[in-house]
SERO-4910 file (N, C-alpha, C, O; in steps of 0.05 Angstrom, whole numbers):
BEGIN
 pado doro    nc1    nc2    nc3   cac1   cac2   cac3    cc1    cc2    cc3    oc1    oc2    oc3
  Met    A   -231    187   -405   -220    196   -379   -196    214   -385   -179    208   -402
  Glu    A   -194    235   -370   -171    253   -372   -148    244   -354   -152    237   -331
  Leu    A   -124    244   -365   -100    237   -349    -85    263   -342    -82    281   -359
  Phe    A    -75    264   -318    -60    287   -308    -32    278   -298    -29    271   -275
  Pro    A    -12    279   -316     15    274   -305     22    295   -284     14    318   -287
  Ala    A     35    286   -263     39    304   -240     68    313   -238     87    298   -243
  Ile    A     71    338   -230     97    349   -223     94    362   -195     80    381   -192
  Asp    A    108    350   -176    109    361   -149    134    378   -147    156    370   -154
  Leu    A    130    403   -137    151    422   -136    161    428   -108    145    433    -90
  Arg    A    187    427   -104    199    436    -79    225    450    -85    243    439    -98
  Asn    A    227    475    -76    250    492    -81    257    493   -110    280    493   -118
  Gly    A    236    495   -127    240    497   -156    247    472   -170    254    473   -194
  Gln    A    247    449   -157    254    424   -169    230    406   -171    211    408   -156
  Ala    A    231    388   -191    210    367   -193    218    343   -176    239    331   -180
  Val    A    201    337   -156    208    316   -137    183    298   -133    162    304   -143
  Arg    A    187    276   -119    165    259   -109    171    252    -80    193    248    -72
  Leu    A    149    252    -65    150    243    -37    138    216    -35    122    207    -51
  Phe    A    146    201    -14    134    176     -8    113    180     14    120    187     37
  Gln    A     87    176      7     65    179     26     66    206     40     60    208     64
  Gly    A     74    227     25     74    254     36     96    261     55     95    282     68
  Asp    A    115    243     58    137    247     78    159    263     65    172    255     46
  Tyr    A    162    287     75    183    306     64    211    296     69    230    305     56
  Asp    A    214    277     87    241    266     92    247    242     73    269    232     72
  Gln    A    226    234     58    230    212     38    224    224     10    204    218     -2
  Met    A    242    241      2    239    256    -23    260    249    -44    283    246    -38
  Thr    A    250    244    -68    268    239    -91    267    262   -110    245    269   -119
  Val    A    290    273   -117    291    295   -137    294    282   -165    312    267   -170
  Tyr    A    276    290   -183    277    279   -210    288    299   -230    300    291   -250
  Ser    A    284    325   -225    295    344   -245    297    372   -231    280    379   -215
  Ser    A    318    386   -239    321    414   -229    307    433   -248    306    458   -243
  Lys    A    296    423   -270    281    439   -290    254    427   -295    249    413   -315
  Pro    A    235    433   -277    208    421   -280    194    429   -306    177    414   -316
  Glu    A    201    452   -318    189    459   -343    197    440   -365    182    436   -384
  Asp    A    221    428   -363    229    408   -383    213    382   -379    206    369   -399
  Val    A    207    375   -355    190    352   -349    163    356   -362    152    338   -374
  Ala    A    151    380   -357    125    386   -369    126    384   -399    107    374   -412
  Lys    A    147    394   -411    150    393   -440    150    364   -450    139    358   -471
  Gln    A    164    347   -436    165    319   -443    137    306   -442    130    290   -460
  Phe    A    122    313   -422     95    302   -420     78    312   -444     63    296   -456
  Lys    A     81    337   -450     66    349   -473     74    334   -499     57    328   -515
  Glu    A    100    330   -503    109    317   -527     99    288   -530     96    278   -552
  Lys    A     92    276   -507     82    248   -508     51    247   -511     39    226   -512
  Gly    A     39    271   -513     10    272   -519     -7    282   -496    -32    283   -500
  Ala    A      4    288   -473    -12    297   -451    -26    323   -457    -14    342   -467
  Arg    A    -51    325   -449    -66    350   -453    -68    366   -426    -73    390   -426
  Asn    A    -63    351   -404    -67    363   -378    -42    360   -361    -24    343   -366
  Leu    A    -41    376   -340    -18    375   -321    -28    381   -293    -44    399   -289
  His    A    -18    366   -274    -25    370   -246      0    379   -231     20    364   -229
  Leu    A      0    403   -221     23    415   -206     17    418   -177     -5    426   -169
  Val    A     36    410   -160     33    414   -131     57    429   -120     80    421   -124
  Asp    A     51    451   -107     71    466    -93     75    454    -65     59    461    -47
  Leu    A     95    437    -62     98    423    -36    107    443    -14     99    439      9
  Asp    A    122    463    -21    129    483     -1    104    498      9    102    504     32
  Gly    A     86    504    -10     62    518     -3     44    500     15     33    510     34
  Ala    A     43    474      8     26    456     24     36    453     52     21    452     71
  Lys    A     63    453     55     75    449     81     75    474     98     69    474    122
  Asp    A     83    497     86     88    521    101     71    545     93     71    566    106
  Gly    A     55    542     71     39    564     62     55    585     46     44    606     39
  Glu    A     80    580     41     97    599     28     96    595     -3     94    573    -12
  Leu    A     97    617    -18     95    617    -47    123    615    -58    134    634    -70
  Val    A    136    591    -55    164    587    -62    167    581    -92    187    588   -104
  Asn    A    147    568   -104    150    557   -131    135    572   -152    129    561   -174
  Phe    A    127    596   -146    110    612   -165    124    615   -192    111    613   -213
  Glu    A    149    622   -192    163    626   -218    165    601   -234    162    601   -258
  Ser    A    170    579   -221    170    553   -235    143    547   -248    142    538   -271
  Ile    A    122    553   -233     95    548   -243     90    567   -267     78    559   -287
  Arg    A     98    592   -264     95    611   -285    109    602   -311     98    603   -333
  Asn    A    133    592   -308    149    582   -331    135    559   -345    134    557   -369
  Ile    A    124    541   -329    110    518   -340     85    526   -355     80    518   -378
  Val    A     68    543   -342     42    550   -354     46    567   -379     32    564   -398
  Ser    A     65    586   -378     69    604   -401     82    590   -424     79    599   -447
  Gly    A     97    568   -419    112    555   -440     97    534   -455    107    524   -476
  Leu    A     74    525   -445     60    503   -457     30    508   -459     18    521   -442
  Asp    A     19    498   -481    -10    500   -485    -23    475   -474    -29    456   -489
  Met    A    -27    474   -447    -39    451   -434    -58    462   -413    -56    484   -403
  Phe    A    -78    445   -406    -95    451   -383    -79    445   -358    -71    422   -354
  Val    A    -76    465   -340    -60    461   -316    -77    465   -292    -91    485   -290
  Glu    A    -76    447   -273    -88    451   -247    -65    452   -226    -45    438   -228
  Val    A    -69    470   -206    -48    474   -186    -60    473   -158    -81    483   -152
  Gly    A    -45    459   -141    -52    458   -113    -28    461    -95     -5    461   -104
  Gly    A    -33    464    -69    -11    467    -50    -10    495    -38      1    513    -50
  Gly    A    -21    498    -14    -18    523      1    -36    545     -9    -30    569     -3
  Ile    A    -57    539    -23    -75    560    -33    -96    565    -11   -115    550     -8
  Arg    A    -92    587      4   -108    591     28   -121    619     29   -132    626     50
  Asp    A   -119    634      7   -133    660      6   -140    666    -22   -129    654    -41
  Glu    A   -157    686    -26   -167    692    -53   -144    704    -70   -144    700    -94
  Glu    A   -126    719    -58   -104    731    -73    -88    709    -87    -80    713   -110
  Arg    A    -82    687    -74    -67    665    -86    -83    653   -109    -72    647   -130
  Ile    A   -109    650   -105   -126    640   -127   -124    658   -151   -120    649   -174
  Lys    A   -126    684   -147   -125    704   -169    -97    702   -183    -96    703   -207
  Gln    A    -76    700   -167    -49    699   -179    -47    676   -198    -36    679   -220
  Tyr    A    -57    653   -190    -54    629   -207    -73    632   -232    -64    626   -254
  Leu    A    -97    641   -228   -115    643   -251   -105    664   -270   -109    661   -295
  Asp    A    -93    685   -260    -82    705   -278    -58    695   -294    -53    705   -316
  Leu    A    -45    674   -284    -23    662   -299    -34    646   -323    -19    640   -342
  Gly    A    -59    638   -321    -70    620   -342    -76    592   -332    -82    575   -347
  Val    A    -73    588   -305    -80    562   -294   -110    558   -297   -126    576   -293
  Gly    A   -117    533   -305   -145    527   -311   -162    522   -286   -186    526   -286
  Arg    A   -149    511   -265   -163    503   -241   -144    504   -217   -122    495   -219
  Val    A   -154    515   -195   -138    515   -171   -150    496   -151   -175    492   -150
  Ile    A   -133    483   -135   -142    462   -117   -140    471    -88   -118    477    -79
  Leu    A   -162    472    -74   -161    480    -46   -161    454    -29   -175    435    -35
  Gly    A   -144    454     -9   -142    431      8   -148    437     37   -170    436     47
  Thr    A   -127    445     52   -129    451     80   -151    472     86   -167    469    104
  Ile    A   -151    493     70   -171    515     75   -199    506     71   -218    517     83
  Ala    A   -203    486     54   -231    476     50   -242    463     75   -266    464     80
  Ile    A   -225    451     91   -233    440    116   -235    461    138   -254    462    153
  Lys    A   -215    478    139   -213    497    161   -233    521    159   -241    532    179
  Asp    A   -240    528    134   -256    552    131   -277    546    109   -275    555     86
  Pro    A   -298    531    116   -319    524     96   -333    549     85   -342    548     62
  Gln    A   -335    570    100   -348    594     89   -331    606     66   -342    615     46
  Phe    A   -305    606     69   -287    615     48   -290    597     24   -292    607      1
  Leu    A   -290    571     28   -293    552      6   -319    557     -9   -319    559    -34
  Glu    A   -341    560      5   -367    564     -8   -367    590    -24   -379    592    -45
  Ala    A   -354    611    -12   -353    637    -26   -337    635    -52   -344    646    -73
  Met    A   -314    620    -51   -297    618    -75   -311    601    -96   -308    606   -120
  Val    A   -325    580    -88   -340    563   -107   -362    580   -121   -366    578   -145
  Ala    A   -375    596   -105   -397    613   -116   -385    634   -135   -398    641   -155
  Lys    A   -361    644   -130   -349    665   -147   -335    654   -171   -337    665   -193
  Tyr    A   -320    632   -168   -303    622   -190   -312    596   -203   -301    587   -223
  Gly    A   -333    584   -192   -345    561   -204   -326    538   -208   -313    529   -189
  Glu    A   -325    527   -233   -310    503   -239   -280    507   -238   -265    488   -240
  Lys    A   -271    532   -234   -242    537   -232   -232    530   -204   -208    531   -199
  Ile    A   -250    524   -186   -243    515   -159   -248    485   -156   -270    475   -160
  Ala    A   -227    471   -150   -228    442   -143   -221    439   -114   -209    457   -102
  Val    A   -227    416   -103   -219    410    -75   -203    384    -75   -211    364    -87
  Gly    A   -180    385    -62   -164    361    -57   -172    348    -31   -169    360    -10
  Val    A   -182    324    -33   -190    309     -9   -169    286     -5   -169    266    -19
  Asp    A   -152    291     14   -130    272     20   -138    256     45   -142    267     66
  Val    A   -139    230     42   -151    213     62   -132    192     73   -117    179     58
  Lys    A   -132    190    100   -115    170    113   -133    154    132   -146    165    150
  Asp    A   -135    128    127   -152    110    143   -181    120    143   -195    118    163
  Gly    A   -189    131    120   -217    140    118   -222    169    126   -244    179    121
  Tyr    A   -203    182    138   -207    209    148   -189    230    133   -167    223    125
  Val    A   -200    254    130   -186    275    115   -162    285    130   -163    291    154
  Ala    A   -139    287    116   -115    298    127   -109    325    115   -116    330     91
  Ile    A    -97    343    130    -91    370    121    -62    378    128    -47    362    140
  Asn    A    -55    402    121    -29    413    127     -6    395    117     11    386    132
  Gly    A     -7    390     91     13    373     79     13    345     90     33    331     92
  Trp    A    -12    336     97    -17    308    107     -6    304    135     -5    281    144
  Lys    A      2    325    148     14    321    175     -8    318    197     -2    308    219
  Glu    A    -32    328    192    -53    328    212    -78    314    201    -88    321    180
  Val    A    -88    294    215   -112    279    208   -136    291    223   -135    293    248
  Thr    A   -157    298    209   -181    310    221   -201    288    229   -196    264    225
  Asp    A   -223    297    240   -244    277    247   -266    275    225   -287    264    230
  Lys    A   -260    286    202   -279    286    180   -275    262    162   -253    257    152
  Lys    A   -296    247    157   -294    224    140   -293    233    110   -308    250    102
  Gly    A   -275    220     95   -271    229     67   -296    227     50   -302    246     36
  Met    A   -310    205     52   -334    202     35   -356    223     42   -368    234     24
  Glu    A   -360    227     68   -380    246     76   -372    274     68   -389    290     60
  Phe    A   -346    281     69   -337    307     61   -342    311     31   -350    333     22
  Cys    A   -338    290     15   -343    292    -14   -372    297    -20   -379    312    -38
  Glu    A   -389    285     -4   -418    289     -7   -425    319     -1   -441    331    -15
  Tyr    A   -413    329     20   -417    358     26   -407    376      4   -421    395     -4
  Leu    A   -384    369     -8   -373    385    -30   -392    386    -54   -396    407    -66
  Ala    A   -403    363    -60   -422    362    -82   -446    380    -76   -457    393    -94
  Gly    A   -454    380    -51   -478    395    -43   -474    425    -45   -493    440    -49
  Ile    A   -449    435    -43   -444    464    -44   -436    473    -72   -429    496    -77
  Gly    A   -436    454    -91   -431    461   -119   -402    457   -129   -396    466   -151
  Val    A   -385    444   -113   -358    437   -122   -361    417   -145   -376    397   -143
  Lys    A   -347    422   -167   -349    405   -190   -328    383   -190   -334    360   -197
  Thr    A   -303    390   -183   -281    371   -185   -268    366   -158   -261    384   -143
  Val    A   -265    340   -152   -251    332   -127   -228    313   -135   -231    294   -150
  Ile    A   -204    320   -125   -181    303   -128   -179    287   -102   -172    297    -81
  Tyr    A   -184    261   -104   -186    244    -80   -161    226    -79   -156    209    -97
  Thr    A   -146    229    -57   -121    214    -54   -122    196    -29   -127    206     -7
  Asp    A   -116    171    -33   -112    153    -10    -82    154     -3    -66    143    -17
  Ile    A    -76    168     19    -48    173     26    -32    147     29     -8    146     22
  Ser    A    -45    127     39    -30    102     44    -20     89     18     -2     72     18
  Arg    A    -32     97     -5    -24     85    -30     -4    103    -45      9     94    -64
  Asp    A     -2    128    -37     14    147    -52     43    140    -52     56    136    -31
  Gly    A     55    139    -76     83    135    -79     92    106    -74    116    101    -75
  Gly    A     74     88    -69     81     61    -62     84     42    -85     96     20    -83
  Leu    A     74     50   -109     76     34   -133     63      6   -130     71    -13   -142
  Lys    A     42      5   -113     29    -21   -108      0    -20   -115    -16    -38   -108
  Gly    A     -8      1   -129    -36      3   -138    -52     23   -121    -44     30    -99
  Thr    A    -74     32   -133    -91     52   -120   -115     39   -106   -119     14   -108
  Asn    A   -131     55    -93   -154     45    -78   -179     45    -97   -195     64    -96
  Leu    A   -181     25   -113   -203     24   -133   -231     24   -120   -249     36   -131
  Glu    A   -233     11    -97   -259      9    -84   -269     37    -75   -293     43    -77
  Ala    A   -250     54    -67   -258     81    -59   -270     96    -82   -290    111    -79
  Tyr    A   -259     92   -106   -269    107   -130   -296     95   -139   -312    110   -150
  Arg    A   -300     70   -134   -327     58   -140   -348     71   -122   -370     77   -131
  Gln    A   -341     75    -97   -360     88    -78   -364    117    -86   -387    127    -85
  Leu    A   -343    131    -92   -345    159    -99   -362    164   -124   -374    185   -127
  Ala    A   -361    145   -142   -376    147   -167   -406    150   -162   -421    159   -179
  Arg    A   -415    142   -139   -444    143   -132   -453    171   -124   -477    176   -123
  Ile    A   -434    189   -119   -441    216   -112   -447    232   -137   -430    236   -153
  Glu    A   -472    241   -139   -480    255   -164   -468    283   -165   -466    297   -145
  Gly    A   -460    290   -189   -451    317   -194   -421    322   -191   -412    344   -197
  Leu    A   -406    302   -181   -378    306   -177   -361    293   -199   -367    270   -207
  Asp    A   -342    308   -209   -321    296   -226   -298    288   -207   -285    305   -195
  Ile    A   -294    262   -204   -273    251   -187   -247    247   -202   -247    234   -223
  Val    A   -225    257   -191   -199    252   -202   -185    233   -183   -180    240   -160
  Ala    A   -177    210   -192   -164    190   -176   -134    197   -173   -122    206   -192
  Ser    A   -124    194   -149    -96    201   -144    -85    183   -122    -98    177   -102
  Gly    A    -60    176   -125    -46    160   -104    -43    131   -111    -61    115   -108
  Gly    A    -19    124   -120    -11     96   -124    -19     83   -150    -14     60   -154
  Ile    A    -30     98   -169    -37     86   -195    -12     77   -209      6     93   -215
  Ser    A    -10     51   -214     15     39   -222     13     20   -246     33     13   -258
  Phe    A    -12     11   -252    -15    -11   -272    -35     -3   -293    -54     12   -288
  Glu    A    -30    -13   -317    -47     -7   -340    -76    -15   -334    -95     -1   -342
  Glu    A    -80    -38   -322   -107    -48   -317   -123    -29   -298   -147    -27   -300
  Glu    A   -109    -15   -281   -122      5   -264   -134     28   -280   -156     37   -274
  Ile    A   -120     36   -300   -130     58   -317   -155     49   -331   -174     64   -334
  Thr    A   -155     24   -340   -179     13   -354   -203     12   -335   -225     19   -342
  Val    A   -198      4   -310   -220      3   -290   -229     32   -282   -253     37   -281
  Leu    A   -210     49   -277   -217     77   -269   -232     92   -291   -249    109   -285
  Lys    A   -227     85   -315   -240     98   -338   -270     95   -336   -285    112   -346
  Glu    A   -279     73   -323   -308     68   -321   -321     83   -297   -345     86   -296
  Thr    A   -305     93   -279   -316    105   -255   -308    134   -250   -322    148   -235
  Thr    A   -287    143   -261   -277    170   -254   -273    188   -278   -270    178   -301
  Tyr    A   -274    213   -273   -269    234   -294   -240    235   -302   -233    240   -325
  Gly    A   -222    231   -282   -194    234   -288   -176    218   -269   -186    208   -249
  Ala    A   -151    217   -275   -131    203   -258   -105    218   -260    -96    227   -281
  Ile    A    -91    219   -237    -65    232   -235    -43    210   -235    -45    191   -220
  Leu    A    -24    214   -252     -2    195   -253     24    208   -244     31    230   -253
  Gly    A     37    195   -225     61    207   -213     85    189   -214     98    186   -235
  Lys    A     91    177   -192    116    161   -189    118    139   -209    140    133   -218
  Ala    A     95    127   -217     96    105   -236    107    114   -263    119     99   -277
  Leu    A    101    139   -270    113    150   -295    143    155   -292    158    148   -309
  Tyr    A    150    167   -269    178    174   -265    196    150   -263    219    150   -272
  Asp    A    185    128   -252    201    104   -248    198     84   -271    210     63   -270
  Gly    A    183     92   -291    181     75   -315    162     52   -313    161     34   -330
  Leu    A    146     51   -291    126     29   -288    103     32   -308     92     13   -318
  Leu    A     96     57   -314     75     63   -333     88     80   -356    105     97   -351
  Asp    A     79     74   -380     87     89   -404     64    109   -409     41    101   -413
  Leu    A     71    135   -410     50    156   -413     34    153   -439     10    155   -439
  Glu    A     48    148   -461     34    145   -486     14    122   -486     -8    125   -496
  Lys    A     22     99   -474      4     77   -473    -19     83   -453    -42     75   -459
  Ala    A    -13     96   -431    -33    103   -412    -55    122   -424    -79    118   -420
  Leu    A    -45    141   -440    -64    159   -454    -82    144   -473   -105    150   -476
  Glu    A    -70    125   -487    -85    108   -506   -107     92   -491   -129     90   -501
  Leu    A   -100     81   -468   -119     66   -453   -142     83   -442   -164     74   -439
  Ala    A   -135    108   -436   -155    126   -423   -175    137   -444   -196    147   -436
  Glu    A   -169    135   -469   -187    146   -490   -213    131   -491   -230    138   -507
***
């Protein structure tokens, strides 16, 4: 299983939100590139970056921070947050980003999503953020009428390879992730599922290894609940 240490960016800083609430934000570093370097030094091969300003407002606030991270490290980087047109996709791919994550636009404009998947293939992932079983968009501020599981089945059907599935209620809570959701998602053929939201314990990594392609580690790393080197060892 691949592990993706996460760096959430707001105003050029590495931060974490509690359940997507911008009013419950903790700043961990003013130099996110240093955080990425620390992850690399501990053995991480991958990195998950989220532009929180982009997710909330659609503005490209953290592009230079992302450029600094991608150019300074030899890691596979995936980026999400506010990617709502092809120009943004091109900008990130031209930086050397390995995969871009579409979220809100995947729900709002399925024709665009299908066109981008047809054009860029596995470089397009979809972030499926779920609250009480339904997909949330616009920085988790709006809950749609689309069921998360059914949406993932649709994504597999149009050729999406990678889905980052987040149970919002678990995110940032340090109380564990929704393991049952990932067991159900594992039944969808053709999808690489990346687990996200609340992963806090070593035993969860062991369980997820059997059902998912990857897992994102966030607050549990920053708060010292999980040790990255041990987590990487468990994921092998």
